[in-house]
C-alpha positions in Angstrom: 6.8 -47.0 -54.6 5.9 -43.8 -52.8 9.1 -41.9 -52.4 8.2 -39.4 -49.6 10.2 -38.7 -46.4 8.4 -37.5 -43.3 10.3 -35.4 -40.8 9.4 -36.1 -37.2 10.5 -33.2 -35.1 10.3 -31.2 -31.9 9.3 -27.7 -32.6 8.1 -24.6 -30.8 4.6 -23.3 -31.6 6.2 -20.2 -33.2 8.4 -22.3 -35.5 5.5 -24.4 -36.5 3.4 -21.3 -37.2 6.2 -19.8 -39.3 6.3 -23.0 -41.4 2.6 -22.9 -41.8 2.6 -19.3 -42.9 5.4 -20.0 -45.4 3.4 -23.0 -46.8 0.3 -20.7 -47.1 2.5 -18.5 -49.4 3.4 -21.5 -51.6 6.8 -22.4 -50.1 7.2 -26.2 -50.1 7.7 -27.4 -46.5 7.8 -31.2 -47.0 6.0 -33.6 -44.7 6.2 -33.0 -40.9 4.9 -34.6 -37.7 5.7 -32.2 -34.9 5.9 -32.7 -31.1 6.1 -29.9 -28.6 8.6 -31.7 -26.3 11.5 -34.1 -26.9 10.3 -36.3 -24.1 6.9 -36.8 -25.9 8.8 -37.9 -29.1 11.1 -40.2 -27.1 8.2 -41.8 -25.3 6.5 -42.6 -28.6 9.5 -43.8 -30.7 10.4 -47.0 -28.8 12.6 -49.6 -30.5 9.5 -51.8 -31.2 7.6 -48.9 -32.8 10.6 -47.9 -34.9 10.7 -51.5 -36.1 7.1 -51.2 -37.1 7.7 -48.0 -39.1 10.7 -49.6 -40.8 8.7 -52.7 -41.7 5.7 -50.6 -43.0 7.6 -47.9 -44.9 6.4 -47.8 -48.5 4.2 -51.0 -48.2 0.8 -49.4 -48.3 -2.1 -50.4 -46.1 -1.5 -53.5 -44.0 -3.6 -55.4 -41.4 -2.4 -55.5 -37.8 -1.8 -59.2 -38.2 0.2 -58.5 -41.3 2.4 -56.0 -39.5 2.8 -58.5 -36.6 4.1 -61.0 -39.1 6.5 -58.5 -40.6 8.1 -57.6 -37.3 7.7 -61.2 -35.9 5.9 -60.1 -32.7 2.7 -60.9 -30.9 -0.5 -59.4 -32.5 -1.7 -57.9 -29.2 1.6 -56.1 -28.5 1.8 -54.8 -32.1 -1.8 -53.6 -31.8 -0.9 -51.6 -28.7 2.1 -50.0 -30.5 0.1 -49.3 -33.7 -2.7 -47.7 -31.6 0.0 -45.3 -30.1 1.4 -44.5 -33.5 -2.1 -43.8 -34.9 -3.1 -41.6 -31.9 0.1 -39.6 -32.5 -0.7 -39.1 -36.2 2.3 -41.1 -37.4 0.2 -43.9 -38.9 -3.1 -43.5 -40.8 -6.1 -45.7 -39.8 -8.0 -47.0 -42.9 -11.0 -49.3 -43.1 -8.6 -52.1 -44.4 -5.9 -51.6 -41.8 -3.2 -49.1 -41.1 -0.8 -47.3 -43.4 2.5 -45.5 -43.0 2.3 -43.4 -46.2 6.0 -42.6 -46.4 9.1 -44.4 -47.6 11.5 -43.0 -45.0 11.6 -41.1 -41.7 13.9 -38.3 -40.7 13.9 -37.5 -37.0 15.1 -34.0 -36.1 15.4 -32.3 -32.7 17.8 -30.4 -30.6 18.3 -30.6 -26.9 19.4 -27.4 -25.2 20.2 -26.6 -21.6 17.3 -25.3 -19.5 17.6 -21.7 -18.6 18.0 -21.2 -14.9 15.2 -19.5 -13.1 16.1 -16.2 -11.6 14.7 -15.6 -8.1 12.9 -12.4 -7.9 
């Protein structure tokens, strides 16, 4: 079984750039899927979509009908969720179906207070 963990995170452009530059120097970074805003990540990772990722983790390429069977949901609803996950780069679209090429997911983000705007 593929034993890779992907980190889904919220990161600034500068932090992503720093990780990219470190990787270019040979420093291992791991596997990341990065969002610019926590709200984008929260919108994507619904309970049903998390269930799809849990069901698909480490199983290779599956048909949408196969995924629907694993999560015991309607094929059309699963298709809509899979499309969103593919569009976000979380799932890979293959000729034979879709794949979540990781065995685990780590979600990492921090919510901080917004800075108050100073009138001026």
